[in-house]
N, C-alpha and C positions, 0 to 999 in steps of 0.2 A: 276387304270382301271376307264374307263370311265362306264358313267351309262347305262345299258340296260332298255329299255323301251318296256313295254308289247304291245304299239300297232305297232312297227314298227320296231321287229324283223323278215329279209328275212327268210323264209322258208330253203331256202340253205345254210342258216349260223347258222341253230340249233343245228348242232352238231359241230361246232367251231365257238365258239363266240372268235372274236379278242378283245384284249387290246390295241387295236393301232389307232384303226376306232372309229369317234364319228358316232352313227349309225342315229345321226338326219342328218346327210351330206348323207345317201345314198338313194337312189330314187328305187323305186317299180319295174323298169322295167327290173331287172335283177332276178326277181324271177321267180322258178320253179311254173307252177300250181298247184293246190293243187291235181286234178286228175293226174297228171302227177310224181307229188312226189316220190309214191311209187307203182310199179308196176308189184311186184311178192311177195310172200310170203318169199323169203330170203331178200329182201327189206325190208318187213315189219318186220322180225326179228331184222335184223340190226337197223333200227329206235327203236324197241323197247329197244334195248340193249342202245342204246343211252340214251334214257327215265331212264331206271334204275341205268345208271352212273350220270345223272343228280340228281338224289335224293341224291347222296353222296357229293354235293355240301358243302361246310362250312356254307353258310347260311343256309339250309336245314338241313337233317339228319348227315351231317359230322362235324355237331359241335352246330351251334345257336340254331336249334328248339329243341334239346336234353336240352341244357344249360340254357334257358330261362325259361324253366316249372321250374327250379329248384332254379335259382340264383335270380329270380325274387317273389318267394314265401318265404316259411320259413326253407329250406331244406339246401341250401348251401350259403356259403359267401366267399367274394373274400378277401384273405388275405392281411394285410397291405403289404406284401412282394409281390407284384405283378409285370405284365408285361403292366399294363393300359390298358387289355382290358376288355371289359364289363362293365366299370365301370359306363358307364350312365346307363344302365338297372339295375345293381344291385342297383343303389341311385335314380334311376328314375329321370333322369335327361335328357333323352335325348327329341331330337327336332325334327321337319319334315326333316332336311339333316341329321339324322343319319345315319350312313353309314350300321351296323348291320342290321335293321331293314330295310331300304331301299334295302338292300341286298336280305333279306329273300322274299321281295316282287317281285322283280325284278327276283330272281332264279326259285320262284313259278311258275310264268307267263310262264318262260321258258319250265318249265317241262309240263302244259298245252300246251303250242302251240305243242310239240313235241309230247304230247298224242293225241291232235286233228289232228295231220298229219297222224296217226296210225289211230285212229277212222274212220275218215271220207274216208281213202284210199278206192279203187275199188275193192280191191282184196277179191275173193271169192275162199277159198280151202279148204283142208282138217284142216287144222289149223288156219285157220285166226279170227274164232270167238273167241277161244282161247285168241289168241295174243292182239285181239281187246278187250276182257273182261278185260286184265290185264291194258292196255292202263285206261282203263274206270275207274278200281278203282283205279289208281293212280291219274287221274284227279279230282276225288273224293276226294282222301284224300289232293290234294293240295288246293282245294276248302276249305274243312273241316279246315286248318291250315290257312289259308287266312282268312276267316270268323272270327275265333277265335282270331285271335290276330289283327286284323285292324277294327274290329269293336263289336259293342254290342253282348250281347248273347241274343240267341233264347228266353231264357225264362227270358229275362229282356225286350227286345224291340221287337220282330221280325219283326215289320214293321219297324225299323231304316235303315240306309242306313248301306248296306254289301260293298260287292265287286264289280267290273265288271265282268260279266260273258262272258265270249270268248270262241266260241265254233266252230268258222271257221277263216280262216285266211283271213284277210282282211287290207291290208294295209294303207286304208284311215279311216280305223274304228276309231271313238273316242268316246267309250262307257262311260254313267255314269255309278254310283253305283246302282246295283241291292238292292231290299232289302234285310234283312238277311233272311224272309221267304225265298224269291225267288231264294237264294243260295242254301239254304237248301232242297230247293225243287229238284234242279239241284244234287247235292249231293246223294238224295234220288234213282233218276230217274237212275244216272249211276253205282251206287249200285245192283239197280234191276237187270239193264240189263246185269249188269257184271256177277251175279251170276245167272242168265240165260243163258249166253251164254256160260259161261266156263266150259267145262268137266273135265278139270285136278283137281285132289285131293290129287296129290301125288308128285308134285314138291317141291326142298328144299325150304328151310326157304328165300331164297333170292331171289324168284321168287311171284308172286302173283297165287294163285291156288282160287278156289271155296270157300272154308271157309276162305280165308284171308277177300274176301270181305264180306261175312255174319259175319265176326266179327268186321268190320268196321262199319256194320250195326248197330250193337249192339251199339257199341260205340256212332255212329252218332245220334241214338235213346234216349239213356240215355241224349247228350247233349240239345236235344229239349223238354227232359221232357215228352217223349213218353214212359212210362214204361211197356205198353204190347207189343210196338213193339221192346222195349228192351230185355224184357222177351223170346219173340219169337225166334229173331236171336241167342240169348246168348244158349239159351236153344238147337237151333238146332247145333253149333258148341259142347257143351258139349256131345250131345246125339248121332252125325253125323261125328263130325269131326275126331276123332281119336286120339287127342291130350292128352296128361298125363303131370302131375307134376314132378318133378323132387324128389328123395328122399331127406331129411334134410343132409343126409350123402355126398349127390354129389353136393349140392347147388354150393358151392366154384367151384367145378369142372366144372360147368355148366356155370359157367361165366367166368371162366380160357377159356373156348375153344373158338378160332378166328374165327371156321369155321360155315359156313351152315349147318342145320341137315335134313337128310332124315328121323327120326325115329319119327317127332312129339312131340318130347320132349320138351315142354314149350315154345318153340320160334312156333309165326305164320307167323310172318313176322318180318325181318331185312334188313337194309342195308349192304351190305358186302364189307367188306375191304380187301383185301389180301397184299401179299408182292410185288404186281407192284401196283395195283390199290388203292391207301389209300391218306389220306392227309397229310401224313408226321407229322410237328410241327403243323400243323392247325387242328391235328384231336383232338375231341371230347375228347378221351381218354388223349390227351396231356396237357390236360388244369385240370384235376385230378391228373395227375400223376407226384409225386415229382420228378422223372426223366425227366418230361416235364417240362411245365411252372407251373404246381402243382399250380396256383392262386385258383381254387374252394375247397373249405373245405367242409367235411359235418357240419352241425350244431351242437352242443349239446343236443339240444333240441332234434332233430330227433334220437338223436345216442341213449339218455337216455329213448326213446318210448320204444325200445326193452328189452327184459327182458334177463336176463342172460344167459338162454337156448334157448334162439332163435337163429337160425343157421344164419340169416339175420346180425346179429351183427358181424359176423366173415367178411363182407364185408366190413368191417373198419378195418385201422390200426391205432392204436394208437401212432403218432408220434411228431415231434417237429419243428415248421415253426415258424420264427420271434418271437424267443425266447419264441413262446408258445404251451403247449401242444396241440394238434388239432387231428381229427378224418379225417383221410386220406380216401377217398372213393378209394376202390378197386374193383370195379365193371365193372372196362376198365385196367385189370392189362398187357395188353400185348403192351403198347405205343413201349419200348425199347428191351424188352427183348425175341422177338417173329418176326421171320420174317412175319406173317401170324398177320395181325393187326386184332384188337378188331371190330367185327360189334357193328351196332346201331341199338337196338331193337326197332321196331316199334309199334308191337303188341305183348302179350304173353297171353298163356294160361289163368294166372293168371287172367290176366285185365278180361278176359271173365267171371270167376266164381266171382268176386268182382260186375261185372256188375248184373250178374244176381242174386247174393244175395240182391242189392240194389232193382234192379226191382220188386222183391219179396216183399221186404219189403216196397216201396211203393206203392206196389198193397193188402196189410194189408196181406200177406201172411208170416208171421213170422216162421213158421213150417220150409219151405224150405229156406226161407233165411239163416237161422242159417245152415241149411243144407250144402250150396254151401259156406258160411263162415267159416265154421269149416274145411271143406274137404282143404281149403289153411291152416288156421290160426295153425290147428295141426299137420300139416304136417311141419310148417316152424317152430312151437317152441313143440318138442314132449313132453315136461313136459305138457303142456297146456291143461288142461282137456276140456275145447272149451267153448262157448259164451251159456247162457242163457237166455239173455235179450230178449226183445222185445220191439213194438215201438219205439219212438224217442230214446230211450239209445241204442236200436240195429243198427240204423240208424247210430249213431257217431260210434260207434264201426265198423261198415262199413266201413265207410270213413277215420278213423285211420288206419285200414288195408290197404286202398288204398293208404295211403302216404307211411308206410313203405313197402309197398311191389314194390311200383313204383317209389321209390325215385329214382332219377338221370335218370330218363328216361324220363323226360319233361312233366310229367300230372301232378303234384302238383299244379302249378299255373292254369292251365287250371280248374281242379277241383274248385278249388276256386272262378274263374269266373262263372263256369254255379252256382254255390252254391250263386251268390252274397254274399259273403263273403268279410271281410276285409282281408287282410293279416298282420298278427299278428305275428311278430318275437320275440319271447322268450329269449333275450342276455343274455344267460348264457355263463359266460367267456370271457365277452366283442367279441363275434363274429362280433356284428356290433358294429362300432367305426364312430368319427367325423360326420359327413354329412349324413350318412346314415339313412334312417327314419327304425323305428321298425315297426310302425304302416302304413300300403297305406290302406285310405280307400275306401269301394269299387266304391263312385262315384267320386274318384278323375280321372282327366280326363285323366292321364297318366295310368288308367289301360288297355287301350289299345294303339297300337301304332299309332302313325301319320302315313297318306297316305304320300308316299315320295314327297318332296317336287317338284325332277325333274321330278315326274311323272304328277304332275299338271301343269308344266310349258308346258309339251309337250301335255297335254290334259287338256285344262279348263274346260271341262265337268265332269270332276272329284273334288268332293267339300271333305274339310277338315273336318277331325275329329276337336269336338268343343274343345277349349281351346288352339289348337297348331296354 
């Protein structure tokens, strides 16, 4: 497939990206003007459906985003018996022409362009503010992913180069990279506008609603180190969002359910796949399931971190691969056994509780930090009496719970990034063999992805990350 450049994708082709044309050969004369692209609410809804569909791209939540976060950290490893996929990411040998990171860049900007078309439409109808708010939230989510994978962390250097900010369609635009701080300012502005404009709080979990934006605000504030803002947003979700945790007895069935939920149980937002709309053998689940490729295996170090009575341990299956006893990930069990395929969780209520606990701890309120941490931890492990520590020890316990709870949902590596911490892989049972590094220092230049070379070829104003 030819590369997709963020600068030159025609609006009329956003829903139907050709695999046969080189977009560098296309002229802008055949564009649909921005103000004519969407003329009514029906067109706005159709465009939004296309935007949601784009999130299912294998380069985004269809596979890569949720896989990078565990494979490049210490939660998952690639078996020696493998299909040769994601080896450069696992081994930190990727270069500026790497197809996976380049695909993530391109697919995220396609989503942004689709979102821009909705946000900038002139439609003013009964439901247009809700639809526009959904698009704003998705645009913010895409910029959050781009700035976290292709730039330094806000907490490390907010004045570092981030990613280009594109808010309107211009075929001739060749933008440079905005600063990390400016990208986060745009994310904050989008989420604030989305929360203010949306009225729906009851859409099912495959759609953006008011408290999806609020939950994402909490995540973004956490990554900025803005503990008070993280606390305010997370507490609003807890107090007013209406979400609940599943019981320990129901956790396995919760993950077995392949369909969006309307009861606000656990899932705040997920990217849905069903019997018709799914990625088939390119899905995230196929990479974990031994009935699929099964390349990615849960690390023994992570598995050993769960107590014997922690129900999350039952989300692993002990099996054999390449002659080795392994911990097979079973959070995505519907690869081949069900017509309806597994959805990809983007944000869950458990994450909001963990964000709230960390924000309280960081602002010297360990009583409330323990309160929200133990709400989750004691429910996941009915035999656990609860955390009683405070200060830095309690913070480490909160971060450990984040690792255990959000494993295989793409958050572990991003947490290590925001904490400016080394990736330290504990090599139990030869999980990491050959050239695979067990320690990746926080200042290793490959801790952030390269700007795709084809993007830089198309736009000389975009600089490369140091080291590539």
